[in-house]
C-alpha positions, 0 to 999 in steps of 0.5 A: 073101955067104951060101950061098943059091942065087941065080937070075938073071931078065931081064924086059921092062919090061911083064913086071915085076909091080907096076912103076910107070912115071913120065911120058909113057913109051910102050912100043915093041916091049916097051921103055920110051921115056923122053922127058921129065925124071923119066920112069922106073920105080919097083919094090919088090923083095927081089932082091939085085941089080938091073940095067937095060939102057939104050940111049942115042942122041944127037948132042951132048946125052946122057942122065943118070939117077939111081938112088934107093933108099928115097927117097935118091939113091945114084948119078947118071951119064951113059948112054953111047951104045949098049945097055948094062947098068947096076947099079942096086943090089947088096946081101946075099942076104937083102935086105929089100924095097927101093924102087928108082927109076930117073929120067931127069935130063936133059930131052927135047932139042929141039935134038938129033934123035938124043937118046933113052933106052930101057929094054929090060930089067931083070935081078934076082938073087934066091933067090926064085921069078921071080914073087915078086921084085917086090912091090906099091909103095905106092899113089900118093895123087894124080897131078900134072902139071908143065908148065914150063921150065928150073925144072921141068927142074931146070937149075942143080940140079947143078954149082957155082954158077959153072958156066955151060956149057949141058950136060945134066950140070947138070940134075937132078930132085934137090931140084927143086920138082916132084919135091919137091912130088910126094914131099911129097904122095905123088903120081905125077908127069908132067913136061913141060919144056924149058929156055928155052921159054915160053908164046908164045916162047923166051928168044931170041924163037923162036916155036917155043919154045912149050910149049902148042903141044906139050902134046897130043902125047906129046913133040912137041918131040922132033924127027927121024925117030928120035923120030917112030918112037919115038912122040914126035909121036903124040897123047897119050891123056889118058884113060890117066893122069888128072891130079888137079893140073896145075901150070904154071910158065911165063913166065920166058922170055917175060919175057926175050924181051920185056925184053932179047933182040933179034929172031930169024929164024923158021922161015919166014925172017921176023924177030920179037920179042915186043913186045906183052905182050897176046900173052903175056896172051892166050897164058896165057888160051888155054893155060888153056883147053886145060889145062881141056879135057884135064883137066876135073876137075883143080885147075890151078895157075899158079905164077910168080916163082921167078926174079923176078916180071917180067911176073907181072902180065901173066901173072896178068891172062891167068889172070884173063881165063880165070877171068872167061870160064869161071867156073872154080872149080877153078884158082889163081894163086900167086906164088912167092918168088924166089931171092936172087942176093945169097945164095950158098946160094940160087944154083944153076949157070947163074944158076938158083935152087938147092935152097932156092928150089925147096924154098920153092916146093914147100912153097907148092904143097903148101900150096895143093894141100892147101887146094884139095883 
């Protein structure tokens, strides 16, 4: 290291000049709450060291995060319970400006009422004045919201192809179709995703596993008093971040519930199974209406097929029903190419698509968004 005198500055997230925040991530008592997959921050800095004070709580399902420098991932780790400082990066004293991202890798956990992740502060070591440590990041070209299931979460994009445990460690935004699409287009992004959930129900016929039911909340599927206090069940202010494009990738789990899974006991004690595909068709149409209500000027894309095109015709029929009823000229349905289970290089962990399938999907989305915009 050199002989420059370094100063240490600590900032609350709201005090960082030019800090970019990803996701539906509210402030709570000056700290940033990172609910969803790919929620987090981006900053451009000439600091020699950058640290993040994170607080993680969970019962069984922990949070994982990744750190990116100039567009490349340099670390990925589990955030331990409690409140601790983590070094994001460290370099020489005469640091050139770096663009740093901190992203949540794991999804919001509907199955763990204690699961939460907060960013309390950012500490920088620099030879610059306090107000000069952070500089403006490049302006994002458009806003894209991704709504989906495990494919949007990035389940299967970490871990070997044979891994089958359902754990947060196998979830990753790196190489996922959503983040890849956003980065290819220079876009800001919000993710709303939950593994195993669908339009009407979850993979195991739970009617509570419906993503459209929670779309209007900050993160309504984050349960429990702890998450309620953090603002999860509050209504989302759609005027605070206006999507230019909304991409929905849902239906795979509804298909599984219909095709192969038995009835499940519901919250009211009744037994239920998806046996009427008309419900799925209507659910798609109804969700399109809700999406348009809250995103009046956005291009809405329903993308489907990364695992298979089972029930794809029903899903497309529901989309078409909405188009016929609304005469919406700013919406598109696209069929994505499925993974090849015969090709090992296309398989991720947990029998999910790997990076090759995700890249194909991202390229297709970029093509459609480019044409439609």
